[in-house]
Legacy VTK file of the C-alpha trace (Angstrom):
# vtk DataFile Version 3.0
C-alpha trace
ASCII
DATASET POLYDATA
POINTS 279 float
-44.557 -41.348 -236.775
-41.908 -41.617 -239.488
-38.357 -42.669 -238.708
-35.517 -41.021 -240.613
-32.321 -42.939 -241.307
-29.143 -41.011 -242.050
-26.329 -42.328 -244.212
-23.120 -40.380 -243.899
-20.731 -40.525 -246.849
-17.097 -39.603 -246.366
-14.312 -38.905 -248.796
-11.326 -40.840 -247.497
-7.883 -41.848 -248.706
-7.376 -45.538 -249.397
-4.203 -47.429 -250.064
-1.237 -48.801 -248.193
-0.169 -47.050 -245.022
2.334 -47.831 -242.310
0.618 -45.698 -239.715
-1.245 -47.595 -236.964
-3.898 -44.933 -236.547
-4.297 -44.063 -240.208
-8.104 -44.286 -240.058
-8.223 -41.534 -237.482
-6.063 -39.304 -239.662
-7.753 -39.894 -243.004
-10.302 -37.102 -242.655
-7.493 -34.549 -242.258
-5.692 -35.762 -245.377
-8.236 -34.464 -247.880
-8.095 -31.064 -249.572
-11.368 -29.789 -251.041
-10.563 -27.621 -254.067
-12.988 -25.466 -256.041
-12.231 -25.681 -259.783
-14.926 -23.233 -260.837
-14.964 -19.864 -262.569
-18.116 -17.896 -261.721
-20.800 -17.358 -264.358
-22.621 -14.066 -264.902
-26.019 -13.476 -266.472
-24.295 -11.147 -268.933
-21.940 -13.917 -270.006
-24.796 -16.365 -270.527
-26.733 -13.729 -272.453
-23.743 -13.204 -274.751
-23.446 -16.935 -275.334
-27.102 -17.596 -276.119
-27.213 -14.409 -278.167
-24.409 -15.781 -280.326
-26.331 -19.042 -280.724
-29.538 -17.275 -281.779
-27.608 -15.256 -284.344
-25.831 -18.436 -285.482
-22.359 -17.009 -284.939
-20.770 -20.381 -285.599
-17.174 -19.398 -284.822
-18.067 -17.676 -281.546
-20.089 -20.669 -280.397
-17.223 -23.044 -281.182
-14.509 -20.902 -279.649
-16.281 -19.887 -276.484
-16.823 -16.381 -275.186
-14.295 -14.770 -272.814
-15.717 -14.264 -269.365
-18.087 -17.239 -269.524
-17.608 -19.336 -266.395
-17.226 -23.066 -265.863
-20.013 -24.897 -267.710
-21.075 -28.308 -269.006
-22.449 -29.352 -272.394
-22.933 -32.447 -274.576
-22.565 -32.192 -278.312
-22.200 -29.088 -280.465
-24.619 -26.481 -279.170
-26.058 -25.617 -282.600
-26.330 -29.229 -283.797
-29.916 -30.494 -283.905
-29.093 -33.928 -282.515
-27.106 -32.717 -279.506
-28.095 -33.986 -276.063
-29.022 -31.660 -273.200
-26.954 -31.826 -269.963
-30.118 -32.294 -267.879
-30.209 -35.982 -268.900
-26.752 -36.798 -267.490
-27.148 -39.538 -264.829
-26.217 -38.367 -261.339
-23.752 -41.227 -260.866
-21.711 -39.872 -263.795
-21.119 -36.579 -261.989
-19.165 -38.126 -259.093
-16.002 -39.455 -260.706
-12.359 -40.342 -260.497
-10.337 -37.323 -261.713
-7.426 -37.978 -264.086
-5.359 -34.965 -265.168
-3.351 -34.848 -268.399
-0.923 -31.915 -268.315
-0.014 -30.758 -271.818
0.626 -27.132 -270.853
4.241 -27.337 -272.019
3.055 -28.331 -275.507
0.412 -25.602 -275.609
3.027 -23.053 -274.572
5.037 -23.936 -277.678
1.940 -24.012 -279.888
-1.055 -21.878 -278.753
-3.152 -23.491 -281.531
-2.262 -27.012 -280.349
-4.447 -29.840 -281.615
-3.443 -32.732 -279.371
-3.118 -35.798 -281.588
-3.938 -39.400 -280.719
-0.323 -40.529 -281.140
1.000 -37.928 -278.713
-1.811 -38.344 -276.178
-1.400 -42.107 -275.868
1.900 -41.677 -274.046
-0.191 -40.939 -270.915
-1.020 -44.134 -269.041
-4.669 -43.228 -268.467
-5.223 -43.272 -272.251
-3.637 -46.714 -272.653
-6.303 -48.613 -270.737
-9.977 -48.376 -269.904
-10.331 -47.105 -266.323
-12.169 -49.321 -263.836
-14.528 -46.611 -262.588
-16.368 -43.580 -263.885
-13.694 -41.043 -264.789
-13.413 -37.384 -265.731
-10.389 -36.713 -267.957
-9.119 -33.186 -267.422
-6.795 -31.714 -270.053
-4.587 -28.997 -268.611
-3.473 -26.701 -271.439
-2.380 -23.839 -269.207
-4.745 -21.532 -271.104
-5.212 -18.128 -269.529
-7.932 -15.654 -270.298
-6.450 -12.372 -271.513
-9.637 -10.405 -272.130
-13.218 -10.368 -270.880
-14.590 -8.259 -273.729
-17.344 -9.657 -275.917
-15.331 -11.066 -278.788
-14.249 -14.376 -280.255
-10.922 -15.847 -279.205
-9.872 -18.635 -281.543
-6.224 -19.239 -280.670
-7.194 -21.939 -278.224
-5.562 -25.360 -277.746
-7.725 -28.468 -277.834
-7.825 -32.113 -278.916
-8.064 -33.612 -282.377
-11.204 -35.268 -283.725
-9.287 -38.576 -283.986
-8.324 -38.452 -280.302
-11.908 -37.654 -279.260
-13.221 -40.506 -281.440
-10.692 -42.938 -279.941
-11.653 -41.973 -276.379
-15.354 -42.387 -277.186
-14.765 -45.796 -278.803
-12.250 -47.337 -276.387
-12.548 -45.794 -272.924
-16.018 -46.894 -271.856
-15.659 -45.646 -268.272
-14.675 -42.114 -269.279
-17.943 -40.226 -268.747
-16.645 -36.674 -269.048
-13.780 -34.580 -270.415
-12.706 -31.278 -268.925
-10.485 -28.472 -270.149
-9.131 -25.263 -268.664
-9.778 -23.617 -272.041
-13.169 -22.320 -273.266
-13.529 -25.231 -275.716
-11.994 -28.533 -276.827
-12.437 -27.644 -280.503
-9.340 -26.669 -282.499
-8.750 -25.010 -285.866
-9.453 -28.444 -287.397
-13.075 -28.638 -286.233
-14.249 -25.245 -284.983
-15.690 -24.157 -288.344
-17.730 -27.349 -288.664
-21.074 -28.193 -287.096
-21.366 -31.984 -287.488
-17.805 -33.392 -287.454
-16.781 -31.828 -284.160
-15.089 -33.037 -280.986
-18.232 -32.157 -279.022
-20.485 -34.254 -281.236
-18.351 -37.399 -281.345
-18.104 -37.322 -277.551
-21.756 -36.380 -276.992
-23.019 -39.254 -279.159
-21.235 -41.642 -276.783
-22.713 -39.954 -273.706
-19.526 -38.104 -272.761
-20.027 -34.586 -271.447
-17.572 -31.683 -271.651
-16.747 -29.256 -268.847
-15.072 -26.101 -270.155
-13.346 -23.206 -268.378
-12.103 -25.333 -265.470
-10.220 -23.175 -262.968
-6.906 -24.933 -262.322
-5.493 -22.453 -259.839
-3.081 -24.901 -258.239
-1.186 -28.037 -259.160
-3.216 -31.184 -258.508
-2.154 -34.847 -258.362
-2.581 -36.543 -261.722
-4.297 -39.705 -260.443
-5.229 -39.383 -256.749
-8.280 -37.107 -256.797
-12.018 -37.511 -257.081
-14.340 -34.832 -258.417
-17.989 -33.906 -258.303
-19.715 -31.768 -260.941
-22.847 -29.896 -259.877
-24.572 -28.414 -262.944
-27.818 -26.505 -262.773
-30.579 -28.809 -263.990
-31.877 -26.522 -266.703
-34.275 -28.111 -269.170
-33.799 -27.435 -272.898
-30.434 -25.745 -272.220
-27.330 -26.781 -274.155
-24.710 -24.999 -272.064
-25.219 -25.065 -268.293
-23.213 -23.309 -265.536
-21.494 -25.915 -263.372
-19.613 -26.044 -260.115
-16.695 -28.493 -260.169
-15.017 -29.583 -256.924
-12.003 -31.871 -256.444
-11.157 -34.016 -253.425
-7.409 -34.643 -253.280
-4.882 -36.013 -250.778
-3.410 -33.046 -248.916
0.121 -34.340 -249.345
2.020 -36.439 -251.871
1.074 -40.089 -251.566
0.430 -43.203 -253.643
-3.024 -43.474 -252.067
-6.256 -42.233 -253.651
-9.259 -40.303 -252.465
-12.459 -42.336 -252.621
-16.010 -42.430 -251.279
-16.777 -44.699 -248.320
-19.380 -45.271 -245.622
-18.389 -45.070 -241.973
-18.133 -48.417 -240.194
-19.616 -46.951 -237.016
-22.402 -44.377 -236.983
-21.755 -41.040 -235.330
-23.747 -40.443 -232.130
-26.724 -38.181 -232.739
-27.172 -35.346 -230.277
-30.895 -34.665 -230.025
-31.770 -31.268 -228.654
-34.485 -31.188 -226.025
-37.633 -29.380 -226.976
-38.010 -25.928 -225.407
-41.736 -25.893 -226.076
-42.617 -25.849 -222.338
-39.630 -23.726 -221.252
-40.566 -20.577 -223.155
-43.459 -18.425 -222.013
-44.719 -16.708 -225.154
-47.072 -14.519 -223.130
-44.134 -12.964 -221.301
-42.338 -12.291 -224.589
-45.331 -10.840 -226.403
-46.616 -8.808 -223.509
LINES 1 280
279 0 1 2 3 4 5 6 7 8 9 10 11 12 13 14 15 16 17 18 19 20 21 22 23 24 25 26 27 28 29 30 31 32 33 34 35 36 37 38 39 40 41 42 43 44 45 46 47 48 49 50 51 52 53 54 55 56 57 58 59 60 61 62 63 64 65 66 67 68 69 70 71 72 73 74 75 76 77 78 79 80 81 82 83 84 85 86 87 88 89 90 91 92 93 94 95 96 97 98 99 100 101 102 103 104 105 106 107 108 109 110 111 112 113 114 115 116 117 118 119 120 121 122 123 124 125 126 127 128 129 130 131 132 133 134 135 136 137 138 139 140 141 142 143 144 145 146 147 148 149 150 151 152 153 154 155 156 157 158 159 160 161 162 163 164 165 166 167 168 169 170 171 172 173 174 175 176 177 178 179 180 181 182 183 184 185 186 187 188 189 190 191 192 193 194 195 196 197 198 199 200 201 202 203 204 205 206 207 208 209 210 211 212 213 214 215 216 217 218 219 220 221 222 223 224 225 226 227 228 229 230 231 232 233 234 235 236 237 238 239 240 241 242 243 244 245 246 247 248 249 250 251 252 253 254 255 256 257 258 259 260 261 262 263 264 265 266 267 268 269 270 271 272 273 274 275 276 277 278
């Protein structure tokens, strides 16, 4: 007979607390937030149709209506890496949010430069754990028709190159826009934001659904992409775990000190008379 051991992993809030019974209250302090736009087969068909027809601008700009998805490298670049190879441990990360929506509101074609971006503390030092950087541009989808939309804010090639070269624990970059490419790189196929990040093993999650304001530093996130082989652009579910109220503490993953009691149900094998039921 085989014995099954169960390890229970909890998302808890760690940090200083003045409450005596804080451990008992930690489980109620976490909000679980879905950051995902749904994906349709029609949307995926439009996307891969654009790739097959080599519609370079449409591929770079994204297609309205396409849901939250993950990719590594420019999708039409021969050397790009497929998302299926992303290590599982890189999908459970610290979530750091950089809100530049006020800049994108002034300039819908914003290309966030390295000099401007480095005013955020997370970009001044290498984080100590695997981290997903999420750029909040405040981009809103205005149409779901099959067309290219190229007035989209993103980050500059120099900023992407600096992140790839200096922030070794940043494993992914997210955006609430359909792409991170800007007018500076979207008409290229080799010198793109996607490629410089992908070559360093950094994935991109596009079309993140930021439906509510989240803490900039206190959350964790888990990305759950479909493991599709030979696919460049894969639908992904992204979930955040955040403190339910304002605090200087952070959500993290921990094991329980004491195992939960297991309630084993008694077998009803000898309590049920199948002959009575069937006859």
